[in-house]
C-alpha positions as a Markdown table, in Angstrom:
| # | Residue | x | y | z |
|---|---|---|---|---|
| 1 | Met | -12.1 | -73.9 | -77.0 |
| 2 | Arg | -10.1 | -75.8 | -74.4 |
| 3 | Leu | -6.4 | -75.3 | -73.6 |
| 4 | Trp | -4.4 | -77.9 | -71.7 |
| 5 | Val | -1.2 | -77.5 | -69.7 |
| 6 | Ala | 1.0 | -80.4 | -68.7 |
| 7 | Arg | 2.3 | -80.3 | -65.2 |
| 8 | Val | 5.9 | -81.7 | -65.0 |
| 9 | Lys | 7.7 | -82.9 | -62.0 |
| 10 | Trp | 11.6 | -83.0 | -62.0 |
| 11 | Gln | 13.3 | -85.6 | -59.8 |
| 12 | Gly | 17.0 | -84.8 | -59.7 |
| 13 | Ala | 18.7 | -85.5 | -62.9 |
| 14 | Ser | 16.1 | -88.0 | -64.1 |
| 15 | Pro | 13.8 | -87.1 | -67.1 |
| 16 | Pro | 10.6 | -85.2 | -66.3 |
| 17 | Val | 7.7 | -87.2 | -65.1 |
| 18 | Leu | 4.3 | -86.2 | -66.5 |
| 19 | Trp | 1.7 | -85.8 | -63.7 |
| 20 | His | -1.5 | -84.9 | -65.3 |
| 21 | Arg | -3.3 | -82.4 | -67.6 |
| 22 | Thr | -4.9 | -79.3 | -66.2 |
| 23 | Ala | -7.5 | -77.4 | -68.1 |
| 24 | Cys | -6.9 | -73.6 | -68.3 |
| 25 | Ala | -9.7 | -71.3 | -67.7 |
| 26 | Val | -10.7 | -69.3 | -70.8 |
| 27 | His | -12.4 | -65.9 | -70.5 |
| 28 | Phe | -14.8 | -64.7 | -73.2 |
| 29 | Ser | -16.2 | -61.2 | -73.5 |
| 30 | Trp | -19.2 | -60.0 | -75.6 |
| 31 | Ile | -17.8 | -57.8 | -78.4 |
| 32 | Pro | -20.5 | -55.9 | -80.3 |
| 33 | Asp | -22.5 | -52.9 | -79.2 |
| 34 | Ala | -25.4 | -54.7 | -80.6 |
| 35 | Ser | -27.9 | -57.5 | -80.0 |
| 36 | Gly | -26.9 | -60.9 | -81.3 |
| 37 | Arg | -26.7 | -64.7 | -80.9 |
| 38 | Trp | -24.7 | -66.4 | -78.2 |
| 39 | Asn | -23.6 | -69.2 | -80.6 |
| 40 | Val | -22.0 | -66.9 | -83.2 |
| 41 | Ala | -18.2 | -67.1 | -82.7 |
| 42 | Gly | -17.6 | -63.6 | -84.0 |
| 43 | Asn | -19.6 | -62.1 | -81.1 |
| 44 | Trp | -17.0 | -63.1 | -78.6 |
| 45 | Thr | -13.3 | -62.6 | -77.9 |
| 46 | Leu | -11.1 | -65.6 | -78.6 |
| 47 | Gly | -13.5 | -66.7 | -81.3 |
| 48 | Gly | -16.1 | -68.3 | -78.9 |
| 49 | Pro | -18.8 | -69.2 | -78.3 |
| 50 | Pro | -18.2 | -70.1 | -74.6 |
| 51 | Asn | -19.5 | -73.6 | -73.8 |
| 52 | Ser | -17.4 | -75.3 | -71.2 |
| 53 | Arg | -17.1 | -75.5 | -67.5 |
| 54 | Glu | -13.7 | -74.0 | -67.9 |
| 55 | His | -15.2 | -70.9 | -69.5 |
| 56 | Thr | -16.0 | -67.6 | -67.9 |
| 57 | Val | -18.2 | -64.9 | -69.6 |
| 58 | Thr | -18.4 | -61.1 | -69.2 |
| 59 | Phe | -21.0 | -58.8 | -70.7 |
| 60 | Gly | -19.7 | -55.2 | -70.4 |
| 61 | Asp | -16.1 | -54.9 | -71.5 |
| 62 | Val | -17.5 | -53.0 | -74.6 |
| 63 | Pro | -19.6 | -50.0 | -73.6 |
| 64 | Leu | -23.2 | -50.1 | -74.8 |
| 65 | Ser | -25.1 | -47.2 | -76.4 |
| 66 | Ala | -28.5 | -48.9 | -75.8 |
| 67 | Pro | -29.9 | -52.0 | -74.1 |
| 68 | Arg | -28.9 | -55.2 | -75.9 |
| 69 | Gly | -30.2 | -58.7 | -76.1 |
| 70 | Val | -28.2 | -61.9 | -76.3 |
| 71 | Val | -30.2 | -64.9 | -77.8 |
| 72 | Asn | -29.1 | -68.4 | -76.8 |
| 73 | Glu | -30.7 | -71.2 | -78.8 |
| 74 | Gln | -28.7 | -74.1 | -77.3 |
| 75 | Asp | -27.9 | -75.5 | -73.8 |
| 76 | Val | -24.5 | -74.0 | -72.9 |
| 77 | Thr | -22.3 | -74.6 | -69.8 |
| 78 | Val | -20.0 | -72.0 | -68.2 |
| 79 | Lys | -18.3 | -71.5 | -64.9 |
| 80 | Ser | -19.3 | -67.9 | -64.4 |
| 81 | Val | -21.3 | -65.0 | -65.9 |
| 82 | Thr | -20.4 | -61.4 | -65.1 |
| 83 | Phe | -22.6 | -58.3 | -66.0 |
| 84 | Asp | -20.5 | -55.1 | -65.8 |
| 85 | Ser | -22.4 | -52.5 | -67.6 |
| 86 | Pro | -24.6 | -49.5 | -66.6 |
| 87 | Val | -26.7 | -50.4 | -69.7 |
| 88 | Thr | -28.9 | -53.5 | -69.6 |
| 89 | Tyr | -28.0 | -56.8 | -71.1 |
| 90 | Thr | -30.9 | -59.4 | -71.5 |
| 91 | Val | -29.8 | -63.0 | -72.0 |
| 92 | Gly | -32.8 | -65.0 | -73.4 |
| 93 | Gly | -33.9 | -67.5 | -75.9 |
| 94 | Pro | -35.1 | -71.2 | -76.0 |
| 95 | Gly | -31.7 | -72.5 | -74.8 |
| 96 | Ser | -30.3 | -72.5 | -71.2 |
| 97 | Val | -27.2 | -71.5 | -69.3 |
| 98 | Asn | -25.8 | -74.2 | -67.0 |
| 99 | Leu | -23.4 | -73.2 | -64.2 |
| 100 | Lys | -20.9 | -75.8 | -63.3 |
| 101 | Ala | -17.7 | -76.0 | -61.2 |
| 102 | Asp | -14.5 | -76.2 | -63.3 |
| 103 | Ser | -12.2 | -79.2 | -63.4 |
| 104 | Ala | -10.2 | -77.8 | -60.4 |
| 105 | Gly | -13.4 | -77.7 | -58.3 |
| 106 | Thr | -13.8 | -73.9 | -58.3 |
| 107 | Leu | -17.5 | -73.3 | -57.8 |
| 108 | Pro | -19.5 | -71.2 | -60.3 |
| 109 | Thr | -20.5 | -67.5 | -59.8 |
| 110 | Ile | -22.9 | -64.9 | -61.2 |
| 111 | Asn | -21.6 | -61.4 | -60.8 |
| 112 | Thr | -23.4 | -58.1 | -61.4 |
| 113 | Thr | -21.2 | -55.1 | -60.6 |
| 114 | Gln | -23.4 | -52.4 | -62.0 |
| 115 | Gly | -26.7 | -51.8 | -63.8 |
| 116 | Val | -29.9 | -53.9 | -64.1 |
| 117 | His | -29.6 | -57.1 | -66.1 |
| 118 | Glu | -31.8 | -60.1 | -66.6 |
| 119 | Phe | -31.9 | -63.7 | -67.6 |
| 120 | Gln | -35.0 | -64.5 | -69.8 |
| 121 | Leu | -33.9 | -68.1 | -70.4 |
| 122 | Arg | -33.6 | -71.2 | -68.2 |
| 123 | Val | -30.6 | -71.1 | -65.7 |
| 124 | Asn | -29.6 | -74.4 | -64.2 |
| 125 | Leu | -27.2 | -74.8 | -61.3 |
| 126 | Asn | -25.1 | -77.9 | -61.5 |
| 127 | Asp | -23.2 | -77.0 | -58.4 |
| 128 | Asn | -23.5 | -74.6 | -55.4 |
| 129 | Thr | -23.3 | -71.1 | -56.8 |
| 130 | Thr | -22.7 | -67.6 | -55.5 |
| 131 | Ala | -24.6 | -64.6 | -57.0 |
| 132 | Asn | -22.7 | -61.4 | -56.0 |
| 133 | Ile | -24.8 | -58.3 | -56.7 |
| 134 | Ala | -23.1 | -55.0 | -56.0 |
| 135 | Thr | -24.7 | -52.1 | -54.3 |
| 136 | Gly | -27.2 | -50.4 | -56.6 |
| 137 | Ala | -27.2 | -53.2 | -59.1 |
| 138 | Thr | -30.0 | -55.7 | -59.9 |
| 139 | Leu | -30.1 | -59.1 | -61.4 |
| 140 | Glu | -33.5 | -60.5 | -62.5 |
| 141 | Phe | -34.4 | -64.1 | -63.2 |
| 142 | Asn | -37.5 | -64.0 | -65.4 |
| 143 | Asn | -37.5 | -67.6 | -66.4 |
| 144 | Arg | -36.8 | -71.0 | -64.8 |
| 145 | Leu | -34.0 | -71.1 | -62.2 |
| 146 | Asn | -33.4 | -74.8 | -61.4 |
| 147 | Leu | -31.4 | -75.3 | -58.2 |
| 148 | Asn | -31.2 | -79.0 | -58.7 |
| 149 | Ser | -30.7 | -79.5 | -54.9 |
| 150 | Asn | -27.8 | -77.0 | -54.9 |
| 151 | Ile | -27.4 | -73.8 | -52.8 |
| 152 | Leu | -27.6 | -70.4 | -54.4 |
| 153 | Thr | -26.0 | -67.9 | -52.1 |
| 154 | Lys | -26.8 | -64.2 | -52.6 |
| 155 | Thr | -24.0 | -61.8 | -51.6 |
| 156 | Gly | -23.4 | -58.1 | -52.1 |
| 157 | Glu | -25.8 | -55.3 | -51.2 |
| 158 | Gly | -27.6 | -55.2 | -54.5 |
| 159 | Thr | -30.9 | -56.9 | -55.5 |
| 160 | Ile | -31.7 | -60.3 | -56.9 |
| 161 | Ala | -35.2 | -60.5 | -58.3 |
| 162 | Ile | -37.1 | -63.8 | -58.8 |
| 163 | Asn | -40.0 | -63.0 | -61.1 |
| 164 | Asn | -41.5 | -66.3 | -62.0 |
| 165 | Asn | -42.3 | -69.7 | -60.6 |
| 166 | Ile | -38.7 | -70.5 | -61.2 |
| 167 | Leu | -36.9 | -72.0 | -58.2 |
| 168 | Ile | -37.5 | -75.7 | -58.7 |
| 169 | Gly | -35.6 | -79.0 | -58.2 |
| 170 | Gly | -35.2 | -78.5 | -54.4 |
| 171 | Gly | -32.2 | -76.8 | -53.1 |
| 172 | Thr | -31.8 | -73.6 | -51.0 |
| 173 | Leu | -31.7 | -69.9 | -51.6 |
| 174 | Asn | -29.4 | -68.3 | -49.0 |
| 175 | Cys | -30.0 | -64.6 | -48.9 |
| 176 | Gly | -26.8 | -63.6 | -47.2 |
| 177 | Gln | -26.7 | -59.9 | -48.1 |
| 178 | Gly | -28.7 | -57.2 | -49.8 |
| 179 | Ile | -32.3 | -57.8 | -51.0 |
| 180 | Cys | -33.9 | -61.0 | -52.4 |
| 181 | Ser | -37.1 | -59.9 | -54.0 |
| 182 | Gly | -39.6 | -60.7 | -56.8 |
| 183 | Thr | -43.0 | -62.2 | -57.5 |
| 184 | Gly | -42.0 | -65.8 | -58.0 |
| 185 | Thr | -42.4 | -69.1 | -56.2 |
| 186 | Ile | -39.5 | -70.7 | -54.5 |
| 187 | Ser | -39.9 | -74.5 | -54.4 |
| 188 | Gly | -37.1 | -75.0 | -52.0 |
| 189 | Asp | -35.7 | -73.7 | -48.7 |
| 190 | Val | -34.8 | -70.1 | -47.9 |
| 191 | Asn | -32.3 | -68.8 | -45.4 |
| 192 | Thr | -32.0 | -65.1 | -44.7 |
| 193 | Asp | -28.7 | -64.7 | -42.7 |
| 194 | Gly | -28.1 | -61.0 | -43.1 |
| 195 | Gly | -30.2 | -60.3 | -46.2 |
| 196 | Thr | -33.8 | -59.0 | -46.6 |
| 197 | Ile | -36.7 | -60.8 | -48.2 |
| 198 | Ser | -38.9 | -58.3 | -50.2 |
| 199 | Pro | -42.0 | -59.4 | -52.1 |
| 200 | Gly | -41.6 | -56.9 | -55.0 |
| 201 | Asn | -44.5 | -54.8 | -56.3 |
| 202 | Ser | -48.0 | -55.3 | -55.0 |
| 203 | Pro | -50.0 | -57.4 | -55.5 |
| 204 | Gly | -47.3 | -59.9 | -56.1 |
| 205 | Ala | -45.3 | -61.6 | -53.4 |
| 206 | Leu | -42.3 | -63.9 | -53.2 |
| 207 | Thr | -43.7 | -67.3 | -52.2 |
| 208 | Val | -41.8 | -70.0 | -50.4 |
| 209 | Asn | -43.0 | -73.5 | -50.8 |
| 210 | Gly | -40.3 | -74.9 | -48.6 |
| 211 | Asn | -38.7 | -74.1 | -45.3 |
| 212 | Pro | -38.1 | -70.4 | -44.6 |
| 213 | Gly | -35.1 | -70.8 | -42.2 |
| 214 | Gln | -34.3 | -67.4 | -40.5 |
| 215 | Val | -36.7 | -64.7 | -41.7 |
| 216 | Pro | -35.8 | -61.1 | -40.7 |
| 217 | Glu | -38.0 | -58.3 | -39.5 |
| 218 | Pro | -40.6 | -60.4 | -37.6 |
| 219 | Ser | -42.9 | -57.4 | -37.2 |
| 220 | Thr | -43.2 | -57.0 | -41.0 |
| 221 | Ile | -43.1 | -60.6 | -42.2 |
| 222 | Leu | -46.3 | -62.7 | -42.1 |
| 223 | Leu | -45.8 | -66.5 | -42.1 |
| 224 | Leu | -48.9 | -68.2 | -43.4 |
| 225 | Ala | -48.9 | -72.0 | -42.8 |
| 226 | Val | -50.4 | -74.0 | -45.6 |
| 227 | Gly | -51.4 | -77.4 | -44.5 |
| 228 | Ser | -48.9 | -79.4 | -42.5 |
| 229 | Leu | -45.6 | -77.6 | -41.9 |
| 230 | Gly | -43.8 | -80.8 | -42.6 |
| 231 | Thr | -45.5 | -81.5 | -45.9 |
| 232 | Met | -46.9 | -78.3 | -47.5 |
| 233 | Gly | -44.3 | -75.8 | -46.3 |
| 234 | Leu | -44.9 | -72.1 | -45.7 |
| 235 | Leu | -45.8 | -69.1 | -47.6 |
| 236 | Cys | -43.5 | -66.2 | -46.8 |
| 237 | Arg | -45.1 | -62.9 | -47.5 |
| 238 | Arg | -44.2 | -59.4 | -46.5 |
| 239 | Lys | -46.9 | -57.3 | -45.0 |
| 240 | Phe | -47.6 | -54.0 | -46.7 |
| 241 | Asn | -48.1 | -50.9 | -44.6 |
């Protein structure tokens, strides 16, 4: 669904002059307290399903009585995804979620305000994206996360967990706040400007096959060079006590 608004300019007593069309952002919320398919219109407000860079999505407006799964079988595009539930949502399936700036140039976001939620399908960044994870909340990426040469900036004091060999296509993970953890491989650069890199549960470790920019806690972080620094990159592993 896409709505259009015409902007009109008045010039004195002359007739209105049409400037251009502006796409209106449309917000969709998951309706049922049940698992279901993304592509079923009745599962969404406004008769979805959401599939446009003008669309924003929220999981959590309806309280859940138990963890629920949302199965996506197609490649869909949205501007933002928000998880706002103390009970877990899992978004999975053979399709993908593609995050893209809207027509006004507003960059995409992933927000987790409470609870532990996860993507079990491919997530592709088409533009620089901010993942804002609130204190006490966790967002897990358990399938491919394709940066496509874009920047994923982690904000908020919560945890983002990368649990697969999933950061590919170049790009940068900017761990600005909170914890960036997991057991996956980052095939890109990592900046830790205020955040903390944590490897997750032993024996796993978060591996960086790129350029770890600023790594905190030098006494507890072991940087193991693999081959030439300029060609093979580094492995960034946290040392266990």
